[in-house]
C-alpha positions as CSV (number, residue, x, y, z in Angstrom):
1,M,-28.4,-26.8,-62.3
2,N,-24.4,-26.0,-62.9
3,I,-21.4,-27.7,-61.2
4,G,-21.0,-25.1,-58.9
5,E,-24.8,-25.9,-57.6
6,A,-24.1,-29.3,-58.1
7,A,-20.9,-29.3,-55.5
8,R,-23.3,-27.1,-52.9
9,G,-25.9,-29.6,-53.4
10,S,-23.9,-32.8,-52.7
11,G,-20.8,-31.9,-50.5
12,L,-18.9,-32.7,-53.3
13,S,-15.8,-30.3,-54.9
14,A,-16.4,-29.7,-58.6
15,K,-13.5,-31.3,-59.3
16,M,-14.5,-34.3,-57.7
17,I,-17.7,-34.1,-59.7
18,R,-15.5,-34.0,-62.5
19,H,-13.5,-36.9,-61.7
20,Y,-16.9,-39.3,-61.1
21,E,-18.1,-38.1,-64.6
22,A,-15.0,-39.1,-66.1
23,E,-15.1,-42.7,-64.2
24,G,-18.6,-42.8,-65.6
25,L,-20.7,-42.8,-62.3
26,V,-22.7,-39.5,-63.1
27,A,-23.4,-38.2,-66.7
28,P,-24.9,-34.9,-66.7
29,R,-26.6,-33.6,-69.3
30,R,-24.7,-31.2,-71.9
31,L,-26.0,-27.9,-72.8
32,E,-25.3,-26.2,-76.5
33,N,-22.8,-24.2,-74.7
34,G,-20.9,-27.5,-73.3
35,Y,-22.0,-26.7,-69.9
36,R,-22.8,-29.3,-67.7
37,D,-26.5,-29.4,-66.7
38,Y,-27.5,-31.3,-63.3
39,A,-30.5,-32.8,-62.6
40,A,-32.0,-33.4,-59.3
41,T,-31.7,-37.3,-60.3
42,D,-28.1,-36.4,-61.0
43,L,-27.6,-34.9,-57.4
44,A,-29.2,-37.9,-55.7
45,V,-26.2,-39.9,-57.4
46,L,-23.6,-37.2,-56.2
47,R,-24.7,-37.9,-52.5
48,F,-25.0,-41.5,-52.9
49,I,-21.2,-41.6,-54.1
50,R,-20.5,-39.0,-51.3
51,H,-21.7,-41.4,-48.3
52,A,-20.4,-44.4,-50.0
53,R,-16.8,-42.6,-50.1
54,A,-17.6,-41.2,-46.5
55,L,-18.1,-44.7,-45.6
56,A,-14.3,-46.2,-47.5
57,F,-15.9,-47.8,-50.0
58,P,-13.5,-48.2,-53.2
59,L,-14.6,-46.6,-56.2
60,E,-15.3,-50.3,-58.0
61,D,-17.9,-51.1,-54.9
62,V,-19.5,-47.5,-55.4
63,R,-20.0,-48.6,-59.0
64,K,-21.5,-51.9,-58.1
65,L,-23.6,-50.2,-55.2
66,L,-24.6,-47.5,-57.9
67,A,-25.9,-50.3,-60.4
68,L,-27.5,-52.4,-57.5
69,W,-29.3,-48.9,-56.3
70,H,-30.8,-48.2,-60.0
71,D,-31.9,-51.9,-60.5
72,R,-35.8,-52.3,-58.5
73,G,-35.2,-55.8,-59.4
74,R,-32.1,-56.0,-57.1
75,A,-31.2,-59.0,-54.4
76,S,-30.4,-57.3,-50.8
77,A,-27.9,-60.3,-50.8
78,D,-26.0,-58.6,-53.6
79,V,-26.0,-55.6,-51.8
80,R,-25.4,-57.2,-48.1
81,R,-22.3,-59.1,-49.8
82,I,-20.4,-56.0,-51.0
83,A,-20.8,-54.4,-47.6
84,L,-19.9,-57.3,-45.7
85,D,-16.4,-57.9,-48.1
86,H,-16.1,-54.1,-46.7
87,V,-16.7,-54.4,-43.1
88,A,-14.2,-57.5,-43.3
89,A,-11.4,-54.9,-45.6
90,L,-12.2,-52.3,-43.0
91,E,-11.3,-54.7,-40.2
92,A,-8.1,-56.2,-41.9
93,K,-7.0,-52.6,-42.1
94,A,-8.1,-51.7,-38.5
95,E,-6.1,-54.8,-37.1
96,A,-2.4,-53.7,-39.3
97,M,-2.5,-50.1,-38.3
98,Q,-3.0,-50.9,-34.6
99,A,-0.2,-53.7,-35.0
100,M,1.8,-50.7,-36.3
101,A,0.5,-48.4,-33.6
102,H,2.0,-50.9,-31.1
103,S,5.3,-51.5,-32.6
104,L,5.6,-47.6,-33.1
105,R,4.8,-47.3,-29.4
106,H,7.0,-50.0,-28.4
107,L,9.9,-48.4,-30.2
108,A,9.1,-44.9,-28.7
109,Q,9.3,-46.5,-25.3
110,H,12.7,-47.2,-25.8
111,C,13.8,-44.3,-27.2
112,N,15.2,-41.6,-24.3
113,G,13.8,-38.4,-26.0
114,D,17.0,-36.5,-24.9
115,A,19.9,-34.7,-26.6
116,R,21.9,-37.9,-27.2
117,P,21.6,-39.4,-31.3
118,D,20.8,-43.1,-30.3
119,C,17.8,-43.6,-31.2
120,P,16.2,-47.5,-31.2
121,I,13.1,-45.6,-33.3
122,L,16.0,-44.8,-36.6
123,D,17.4,-47.9,-35.9
124,E,14.5,-50.1,-36.7
125,L,13.7,-48.0,-39.3
126,E,17.0,-48.7,-41.0
127,K,16.2,-52.4,-40.8
128,L,13.0,-51.7,-42.7
129,P,13.3,-53.4,-46.1
């Protein structure tokens, strides 16, 4: 199948498929005319990548997970470790975002939101490094 068909079948854009190919995550066969020819196995890899990226796995973790997926002798503990490390990173990001939201909410509550120019939000942003 060509890249357009692979894009439709995987839910990824052709641009992202080319990016993942450049990253070495997928390697479609090349026809004599230079066009990519995606097999069903390539489509499965692309879907795997799309699902992993939808869970916000970094590209390097996707690379590791793909290697483990292809390795039938893998230890599930390796997969679990990658997943739990990612959960910890997501939870840390979520906590940081909650702190930011709390700070902004506090600043917004102290902003009159009227026609006057005084605004603690801008005053606080001015102080940031």
